[in-house]
N, CA, C and O atoms as a GROMACS GRO file, in nm:
protein
  416
    1MET      N    1   0.085  -0.117   0.000
    1MET     CA    2   0.000   0.000   0.000
    1MET      C    3   0.090   0.124   0.000
    1MET      O    4   0.187   0.131   0.075
    2ASP      N    5   0.056   0.219  -0.085
    2ASP     CA    6   0.136   0.341  -0.090
    2ASP      C    7   0.078   0.448   0.001
    2ASP      O    8  -0.026   0.430   0.064
    3THR      N    9   0.147   0.559   0.007
    3THR     CA   10   0.108   0.669   0.097
    3THR      C   11  -0.032   0.719   0.067
    3THR      O   12  -0.110   0.745   0.158
    4LYS      N   13  -0.064   0.733  -0.062
    4LYS     CA   14  -0.196   0.784  -0.101
    4LYS      C   15  -0.307   0.691  -0.052
    4LYS      O   16  -0.406   0.737   0.005
    5GLU      N   17  -0.289   0.562  -0.073
    5GLU     CA   18  -0.390   0.465  -0.030
    5GLU      C   19  -0.407   0.466   0.122
    5GLU      O   20  -0.519   0.458   0.173
    6LEU      N   21  -0.296   0.475   0.193
    6LEU     CA   22  -0.303   0.478   0.339
    6LEU      C   23  -0.377   0.602   0.386
    6LEU      O   24  -0.460   0.596   0.478
    7ARG      N   25  -0.348   0.715   0.324
    7ARG     CA   26  -0.417   0.839   0.362
    7ARG      C   27  -0.566   0.832   0.330
    7ARG      O   28  -0.647   0.895   0.399
    8GLU      N   29  -0.604   0.757   0.227
    8GLU     CA   30  -0.746   0.741   0.194
    8GLU      C   31  -0.817   0.657   0.300
    8GLU      O   32  -0.930   0.685   0.338
    9ILE      N   33  -0.748   0.551   0.349
    9ILE     CA   34  -0.808   0.464   0.450
    9ILE      C   35  -0.807   0.529   0.588
    9ILE      O   36  -0.904   0.519   0.662
   10TYR      N   37  -0.696   0.595   0.621
   10TYR     CA   38  -0.681   0.659   0.753
   10TYR      C   39  -0.649   0.807   0.738
   10TYR      O   40  -0.539   0.852   0.771
   11PRO      N   41  -0.746   0.884   0.688
   11PRO     CA   42  -0.718   1.028   0.674
   11PRO      C   43  -0.718   1.094   0.812
   11PRO      O   44  -0.802   1.062   0.897
   12PRO      N   45  -0.626   1.186   0.836
   12PRO     CA   46  -0.631   1.259   0.962
   12PRO      C   47  -0.763   1.337   0.970
   12PRO      O   48  -0.802   1.405   0.875
   13LEU      N   49  -0.830   1.327   1.082
   13LEU     CA   50  -0.962   1.388   1.098
   13LEU      C   51  -0.968   1.472   1.225
   13LEU      O   52  -0.891   1.452   1.318
   14LYS      N   53  -1.059   1.563   1.226
   14LYS     CA   54  -1.096   1.633   1.349
   14LYS      C   55  -1.208   1.549   1.409
   14LYS      O   56  -1.314   1.535   1.349
   15VAL      N   57  -1.184   1.494   1.528
   15VAL     CA   58  -1.283   1.406   1.590
   15VAL      C   59  -1.354   1.480   1.703
   15VAL      O   60  -1.308   1.582   1.753
   16GLY      N   61  -1.467   1.424   1.740
   16GLY     CA   62  -1.550   1.490   1.839
   16GLY      C   63  -1.530   1.440   1.982
   16GLY      O   64  -1.583   1.499   2.076
   17SER      N   65  -1.453   1.331   1.997
   17SER     CA   66  -1.437   1.279   2.134
   17SER      C   67  -1.304   1.205   2.146
   17SER      O   68  -1.240   1.168   2.048
   18GLN      N   69  -1.267   1.185   2.272
   18GLN     CA   70  -1.145   1.109   2.300
   18GLN      C   71  -1.159   0.965   2.252
   18GLN      O   72  -1.063   0.904   2.205
   19ARG      N   73  -1.281   0.912   2.263
   19ARG     CA   74  -1.308   0.774   2.220
   19ARG      C   75  -1.281   0.760   2.070
   19ARG      O   76  -1.217   0.664   2.027
   20GLU      N   77  -1.331   0.855   1.989
   20GLU     CA   78  -1.307   0.850   1.844
   20GLU      C   79  -1.158   0.863   1.814
   20GLU      O   80  -1.106   0.794   1.727
   21PHE      N   81  -1.090   0.952   1.885
   21PHE     CA   82  -0.946   0.970   1.866
   21PHE      C   83  -0.873   0.838   1.898
   21PHE      O   84  -0.788   0.793   1.821
   22ASP      N   85  -0.907   0.780   2.013
   22ASP     CA   86  -0.843   0.654   2.054
   22ASP      C   87  -0.870   0.542   1.954
   22ASP      O   88  -0.781   0.463   1.923
   23ARG      N   89  -0.993   0.535   1.903
   23ARG     CA   90  -1.029   0.432   1.805
   23ARG      C   91  -0.946   0.448   1.678
   23ARG      O   92  -0.891   0.351   1.626
   24TYR      N   93  -0.937   0.572   1.627
   24TYR     CA   94  -0.857   0.599   1.507
   24TYR      C   95  -0.711   0.557   1.530
   24TYR      O   96  -0.653   0.486   1.448
   25MET      N   97  -0.654   0.602   1.641
   25MET     CA   98  -0.513   0.573   1.671
   25MET      C   99  -0.491   0.422   1.688
   25MET      O  100  -0.391   0.368   1.642
   26ASN      N  101  -0.584   0.356   1.753
   26ASN     CA  102  -0.574   0.212   1.773
   26ASN      C  103  -0.579   0.138   1.639
   26ASN      O  104  -0.498   0.048   1.616
   27GLN      N  105  -0.671   0.175   1.551
   27GLN     CA  106  -0.682   0.110   1.420
   27GLN      C  107  -0.554   0.132   1.338
   27GLN      O  108  -0.505   0.040   1.272
   28LEU      N  109  -0.501   0.253   1.343
   28LEU     CA  110  -0.378   0.282   1.270
   28LEU      C  111  -0.261   0.202   1.328
   28LEU      O  112  -0.177   0.151   1.254
   29ASN      N  113  -0.256   0.192   1.460
   29ASN     CA  114  -0.151   0.113   1.524
   29ASN      C  115  -0.160  -0.035   1.486
   29ASN      O  116  -0.058  -0.100   1.463
   30VAL      N  117  -0.283  -0.088   1.481
   30VAL     CA  118  -0.303  -0.227   1.443
   30VAL      C  119  -0.254  -0.248   1.299
   30VAL      O  120  -0.182  -0.343   1.271
   31TRP      N  121  -0.295  -0.158   1.209
   31TRP     CA  122  -0.250  -0.168   1.069
   31TRP      C  123  -0.098  -0.163   1.061
   31TRP      O  124  -0.035  -0.242   0.991
   32GLN      N  125  -0.040  -0.067   1.133
   32GLN     CA  126   0.106  -0.051   1.132
   32GLN      C  127   0.175  -0.178   1.182
   32GLN      O  128   0.273  -0.223   1.123
   33SER      N  129   0.124  -0.236   1.290
   33SER     CA  130   0.181  -0.359   1.344
   33SER      C  131   0.172  -0.473   1.243
   33SER      O  132   0.268  -0.549   1.226
   34GLN      N  133   0.059  -0.484   1.177
   34GLN     CA  134   0.042  -0.590   1.077
   34GLN      C  135   0.139  -0.572   0.960
   34GLN      O  136   0.193  -0.670   0.908
   35GLN      N  137   0.159  -0.448   0.920
   35GLN     CA  138   0.250  -0.421   0.810
   35GLN      C  139   0.396  -0.448   0.848
   35GLN      O  140   0.476  -0.491   0.765
   36ASN      N  141   0.427  -0.422   0.973
   36ASN     CA  142   0.565  -0.440   1.019
   36ASN      C  143   0.600  -0.584   1.052
   36ASN      O  144   0.718  -0.620   1.054
   37ARG      N  145   0.502  -0.666   1.078
   37ARG     CA  146   0.526  -0.805   1.120
   37ARG      C  147   0.618  -0.881   1.023
   37ARG      O  148   0.714  -0.943   1.070
   38PRO      N  149   0.594  -0.878   0.891
   38PRO     CA  150   0.686  -0.951   0.801
   38PRO      C  151   0.829  -0.897   0.808
   38PRO      O  152   0.926  -0.973   0.797
   39PHE      N  153   0.842  -0.766   0.825
   39PHE     CA  154   0.976  -0.707   0.836
   39PHE      C  155   1.046  -0.754   0.963
   39PHE      O  156   1.164  -0.789   0.962
   40LEU      N  157   0.971  -0.754   1.073
   40LEU     CA  158   1.028  -0.800   1.199
   40LEU      C  159   1.070  -0.947   1.191
   40LEU      O  160   1.175  -0.986   1.240
   41ASP      N  161   0.984  -1.027   1.127
   41ASP     CA  162   1.018  -1.169   1.110
   41ASP      C  163   1.145  -1.185   1.027
   41ASP      O  164   1.232  -1.265   1.060
   42LYS      N  165   1.154  -1.109   0.919
   42LYS     CA  166   1.272  -1.117   0.832
   42LYS      C  167   1.397  -1.069   0.907
   42LYS      O  168   1.503  -1.129   0.895
   43LEU      N  169   1.384  -0.961   0.984
   43LEU     CA  170   1.498  -0.911   1.061
   43LEU      C  171   1.544  -1.012   1.165
   43LEU      O  172   1.664  -1.028   1.187
   44ARG      N  173   1.449  -1.081   1.228
   44ARG     CA  174   1.485  -1.186   1.324
   44ARG      C  175   1.558  -1.300   1.254
   44ARG      O  176   1.656  -1.354   1.305
   45GLU      N  177   1.509  -1.335   1.134
   45GLU     CA  178   1.573  -1.442   1.057
   45GLU      C  179   1.716  -1.401   1.018
   45GLU      O  180   1.809  -1.482   1.027
   46ILE      N  181   1.732  -1.278   0.974
   46ILE     CA  182   1.865  -1.228   0.938
   46ILE      C  183   1.956  -1.228   1.060
   46ILE      O  184   2.072  -1.268   1.052
   47SER      N  185   1.904  -1.183   1.172
   47SER     CA  186   1.983  -1.181   1.295
   47SER      C  187   2.027  -1.321   1.334
   47SER      O  188   2.141  -1.342   1.375
   48ARG      N  189   1.937  -1.416   1.323
   48ARG     CA  190   1.970  -1.555   1.355
   48ARG      C  191   2.079  -1.608   1.262
   48ARG      O  192   2.173  -1.672   1.307
   49LYS      N  193   2.065  -1.580   1.133
   49LYS     CA  194   2.167  -1.624   1.038
   49LYS      C  195   2.302  -1.560   1.068
   49LYS      O  196   2.406  -1.626   1.059
   50ARG      N  197   2.300  -1.433   1.105
   50ARG     CA  198   2.426  -1.364   1.139
   50ARG      C  199   2.491  -1.428   1.260
   50ARG      O  200   2.613  -1.446   1.264
   51GLU      N  201   2.410  -1.464   1.359
   51GLU     CA  202   2.464  -1.530   1.479
   51GLU      C  203   2.524  -1.666   1.444
   51GLU      O  204   2.630  -1.702   1.494
   52LEU      N  205   2.455  -1.740   1.357
   52LEU     CA  206   2.507  -1.870   1.315
   52LEU      C  207   2.639  -1.854   1.240
   52LEU      O  208   2.732  -1.933   1.259
   53ILE      N  209   2.647  -1.754   1.156
   53ILE     CA  210   2.772  -1.727   1.085
   53ILE      C  211   2.881  -1.690   1.184
   53ILE      O  212   2.996  -1.730   1.169
   54GLY      N  213   2.844  -1.612   1.286
   54GLY     CA  214   2.940  -1.577   1.392
   54GLY      C  215   2.995  -1.701   1.461
   54GLY      O  216   3.114  -1.710   1.490
   55VAL      N  217   2.906  -1.796   1.488
   55VAL     CA  218   2.948  -1.922   1.550
   55VAL      C  219   3.044  -1.997   1.457
   55VAL      O  220   3.146  -2.050   1.500
   56GLN      N  221   3.009  -2.000   1.329
   56GLN     CA  222   3.096  -2.066   1.232
   56GLN      C  223   3.232  -1.997   1.225
   56GLN      O  224   3.336  -2.063   1.218
   57ILE      N  225   3.231  -1.865   1.227
   57ILE     CA  226   3.358  -1.789   1.223
   57ILE      C  227   3.443  -1.823   1.344
   57ILE      O  228   3.563  -1.844   1.331
   58GLU      N  229   3.381  -1.828   1.461
   58GLU     CA  230   3.456  -1.863   1.582
   58GLU      C  231   3.514  -2.003   1.571
   58GLU      O  232   3.627  -2.028   1.614
   59GLY      N  233   3.436  -2.095   1.513
   59GLY     CA  234   3.486  -2.230   1.492
   59GLY      C  235   3.604  -2.231   1.396
   59GLY      O  236   3.703  -2.302   1.418
   60LEU      N  237   3.593  -2.153   1.289
   60LEU     CA  238   3.703  -2.145   1.193
   60LEU      C  239   3.828  -2.082   1.256
   60LEU      O  240   3.940  -2.124   1.229
   61LYS      N  241   3.806  -1.981   1.340
   61LYS     CA  242   3.920  -1.920   1.410
   61LYS      C  243   3.990  -2.022   1.500
   61LYS      O  244   4.113  -2.027   1.507
   62ALA      N  245   3.910  -2.103   1.567
   62ALA     CA  246   3.968  -2.207   1.652
   62ALA      C  247   4.046  -2.307   1.567
   62ALA      O  248   4.155  -2.351   1.606
   63ASN      N  249   3.991  -2.343   1.451
   63ASN     CA  250   4.062  -2.434   1.360
   63ASN      C  251   4.193  -2.372   1.313
   63ASN      O  252   4.295  -2.440   1.306
   64LEU      N  253   4.190  -2.244   1.281
   64LEU     CA  254   4.312  -2.176   1.238
   64LEU      C  255   4.418  -2.178   1.348
   64LEU      O  256   4.536  -2.201   1.321
   65LYS      N  257   4.375  -2.154   1.471
   65LYS     CA  258   4.470  -2.157   1.583
   65LYS      C  259   4.530  -2.296   1.600
   65LYS      O  260   4.650  -2.311   1.624
   66ALA      N  261   4.446  -2.398   1.587
   66ALA     CA  262   4.494  -2.536   1.600
   66ALA      C  263   4.595  -2.568   1.489
   66ALA      O  264   4.696  -2.633   1.514
   67LEU      N  265   4.565  -2.521   1.367
   67LEU     CA  266   4.658  -2.544   1.256
   67LEU      C  267   4.789  -2.469   1.277
   67LEU      O  268   4.896  -2.519   1.242
   68LYS      N  269   4.780  -2.350   1.333
   68LYS     CA  270   4.901  -2.272   1.361
   68LYS      C  271   4.989  -2.346   1.462
   68LYS      O  272   5.111  -2.354   1.446
   69ILE      N  273   4.926  -2.400   1.564
   69ILE     CA  274   5.000  -2.476   1.666
   69ILE      C  275   5.062  -2.600   1.603
   69ILE      O  276   5.177  -2.634   1.630
   70GLU      N  277   4.986  -2.669   1.518
   70GLU     CA  278   5.038  -2.788   1.450
   70GLU      C  279   5.158  -2.752   1.363
   70GLU      O  280   5.258  -2.824   1.361
   71ALA      N  281   5.148  -2.641   1.290
   71ALA     CA  282   5.259  -2.596   1.205
   71ALA      C  283   5.381  -2.560   1.289
   71ALA      O  284   5.494  -2.591   1.252
   72LEU      N  285   5.358  -2.495   1.403
   72LEU     CA  286   5.470  -2.461   1.492
   72LEU      C  287   5.539  -2.587   1.544
   72LEU      O  288   5.661  -2.591   1.555
   73ASP      N  289   5.461  -2.688   1.577
   73ASP     CA  290   5.518  -2.816   1.622
   73ASP      C  291   5.604  -2.879   1.513
   73ASP      O  292   5.713  -2.929   1.541
   74ILE      N  293   5.555  -2.875   1.391
   74ILE     CA  294   5.631  -2.932   1.278
   74ILE      C  295   5.760  -2.853   1.258
   74ILE      O  296   5.866  -2.911   1.238
   75GLU      N  297   5.750  -2.721   1.263
   75GLU     CA  298   5.869  -2.637   1.247
   75GLU      C  299   5.971  -2.667   1.357
   75GLU      O  300   6.092  -2.667   1.333
   76GLN      N  301   5.922  -2.691   1.476
   76GLN     CA  302   6.011  -2.723   1.588
   76GLN      C  303   6.083  -2.856   1.562
   76GLN      O  304   6.202  -2.869   1.590
   77GLU      N  305   6.010  -2.954   1.509
   77GLU     CA  306   6.072  -3.082   1.475
   77GLU      C  307   6.177  -3.062   1.366
   77GLU      O  308   6.285  -3.121   1.371
   78GLN      N  309   6.145  -2.980   1.266
   78GLN     CA  310   6.241  -2.951   1.159
   78GLN      C  311   6.368  -2.888   1.216
   78GLN      O  312   6.479  -2.924   1.178
   79LYS      N  313   6.349  -2.793   1.306
   79LYS     CA  314   6.465  -2.725   1.365
   79LYS      C  315   6.551  -2.824   1.441
   79LYS      O  316   6.674  -2.816   1.436
   80ALA      N  317   6.490  -2.916   1.511
   80ALA     CA  318   6.566  -3.015   1.586
   80ALA      C  319   6.647  -3.102   1.490
   80ALA      O  320   6.765  -3.129   1.515
   81ILE      N  321   6.584  -3.146   1.381
   81ILE     CA  322   6.655  -3.227   1.281
   81ILE      C  323   6.769  -3.145   1.218
   81ILE      O  324   6.880  -3.195   1.203
   82ASN      N  325   6.739  -3.021   1.183
   82ASN     CA  326   6.840  -2.937   1.119
   82ASN      C  327   6.957  -2.908   1.213
   82ASN      O  328   7.072  -2.907   1.169
   83ARG      N  329   6.928  -2.886   1.341
   83ARG     CA  330   7.037  -2.865   1.438
   83ARG      C  331   7.126  -2.989   1.449
   83ARG      O  332   7.248  -2.978   1.448
   84LEU      N  333   7.063  -3.105   1.459
   84LEU     CA  334   7.138  -3.230   1.468
   84LEU      C  335   7.225  -3.250   1.344
   84LEU      O  336   7.343  -3.282   1.356
   85CYS      N  337   7.166  -3.231   1.226
   85CYS     CA  338   7.243  -3.248   1.102
   85CYS      C  339   7.356  -3.146   1.094
   85CYS      O  340   7.467  -3.179   1.052
   86HIS      N  341   7.329  -3.024   1.136
   86HIS     CA  342   7.433  -2.921   1.136
   86HIS      C  343   7.548  -2.963   1.228
   86HIS      O  344   7.665  -2.954   1.191
   87ASP      N  345   7.513  -3.008   1.348
   87ASP     CA  346   7.617  -3.052   1.443
   87ASP      C  347   7.697  -3.169   1.386
   87ASP      O  348   7.820  -3.171   1.397
   88LEU      N  349   7.630  -3.267   1.325
   88LEU     CA  350   7.698  -3.382   1.267
   88LEU      C  351   7.792  -3.339   1.154
   88LEU      O  352   7.906  -3.386   1.146
   89LYS      N  353   7.746  -3.250   1.070
   89LYS     CA  354   7.828  -3.200   0.960
   89LYS      C  355   7.951  -3.126   1.015
   89LYS      O  356   8.063  -3.143   0.967
   90HIS      N  357   7.927  -3.043   1.118
   90HIS     CA  358   8.037  -2.967   1.179
   90HIS      C  359   8.141  -3.063   1.239
   90HIS      O  360   8.261  -3.043   1.223
   91GLU      N  361   8.092  -3.166   1.309
   91GLU     CA  362   8.184  -3.265   1.366
   91GLU      C  363   8.262  -3.338   1.256
   91GLU      O  364   8.381  -3.363   1.270
   92MET      N  365   8.195  -3.372   1.146
   92MET     CA  366   8.262  -3.438   1.033
   92MET      C  367   8.370  -3.348   0.976
   92MET      O  368   8.480  -3.395   0.945
   93ILE      N  369   8.341  -3.220   0.963
   93ILE     CA  370   8.440  -3.126   0.910
   93ILE      C  371   8.559  -3.116   1.002
   93ILE      O  372   8.674  -3.115   0.957
   94GLU      N  373   8.533  -3.109   1.133
   94GLU     CA  374   8.643  -3.099   1.230
   94GLU      C  375   8.728  -3.226   1.230
   94GLU      O  376   8.850  -3.219   1.242
   95LEU      N  377   8.665  -3.342   1.216
   95LEU     CA  378   8.738  -3.469   1.215
   95LEU      C  379   8.811  -3.495   1.083
   95LEU      O  380   8.905  -3.574   1.076
   96ASN      N  381   8.765  -3.427   0.979
   96ASN     CA  382   8.821  -3.452   0.846
   96ASN      C  383   8.858  -3.321   0.777
   96ASN      O  384   8.794  -3.284   0.678
   97PRO      N  385   8.956  -3.250   0.827
   97PRO     CA  386   8.993  -3.125   0.762
   97PRO      C  387   9.043  -3.148   0.620
   97PRO      O  388   9.090  -3.256   0.585
   98ILE      N  389   9.032  -3.045   0.540
   98ILE     CA  390   9.078  -3.055   0.402
   98ILE      C  391   9.226  -3.091   0.403
   98ILE      O  392   9.305  -3.033   0.478
   99GLY      N  393   9.263  -3.186   0.320
   99GLY     CA  394   9.401  -3.228   0.304
   99GLY      C  395   9.445  -3.330   0.408
   99GLY      O  396   9.564  -3.364   0.413
  100SER      N  397   9.356  -3.380   0.489
  100SER     CA  398   9.395  -3.475   0.592
  100SER      C  399   9.393  -3.619   0.541
  100SER      O  400   9.430  -3.710   0.615
  101TYR      N  401   9.350  -3.641   0.419
  101TYR     CA  402   9.346  -3.776   0.368
  101TYR      C  403   9.400  -3.775   0.224
  101TYR      O  404   9.393  -3.673   0.155
  102PRO      N  405   9.453  -3.890   0.180
  102PRO     CA  406   9.513  -3.892   0.047
  102PRO      C  407   9.409  -3.866  -0.062
  102PRO      O  408   9.292  -3.900  -0.048
  103SER      N  409   9.454  -3.805  -0.171
  103SER     CA  410   9.367  -3.778  -0.286
  103SER      C  411   9.332  -3.906  -0.357
  103SER      O  412   9.409  -4.002  -0.357
  104GLU      N  413   9.220  -3.908  -0.414
  104GLU     CA  414   9.179  -4.028  -0.488
  104GLU      C  415   9.202  -4.010  -0.633
  104GLU      O  416   9.174  -4.101  -0.711
   0.00000   0.00000   0.00000
């Protein structure tokens, strides 16, 4: 319903009593509530969907943190292997300096 139609159904009037004023205002309020109900329902639905997405986002953030920790653990294992290999190589170099063995 557009503005013109609404004004035709509920034109502002000069009324003769408080009862007529209250009746007019009550009818307009009822119409307004009925018109707003689908919007309120849709807004509630949107709000619910947003909350569900928020829950999903929090779950994804938790997954990202878990993956970060897993990656850090792997990097730590790599560092341990690399340190050991570095130490072994260094010891090999110290035990076998250049020129310490006959040429082949």
